[in-house]
Steps between C-alpha positions, in 0.01 A plus 500: 500500500461784751648323800580159632231320699625397838405164644357535852575211731162472671142521371423804719804678356381415150154642577654821635721535193207438265303766686782752455545428131125500437478844660759631257327334204161635608640852522664466158179375342298778662739775392498358146123522478431128537236526773357151463844342491591699811186365667587140414857541623368653821287191557818290474671741741220461752516121475875507558454734798241261642736203463786694661282606793367148550853366517593724791178457700516226761247222463200522730508256788168354608 
């Protein structure tokens, strides 16, 4: 095991952490020549970034 996985307390913290780790995994896959795997991991990174951003945006008030 490379490192211990920390356990974020809140869902937005989890999404931010997933985004960070996915970025590292994407870069590793890309530098290893696994372009399609890097693409798939980047899609997961984008989803995590979207979830993290949604958690910090205030809800619209009508």
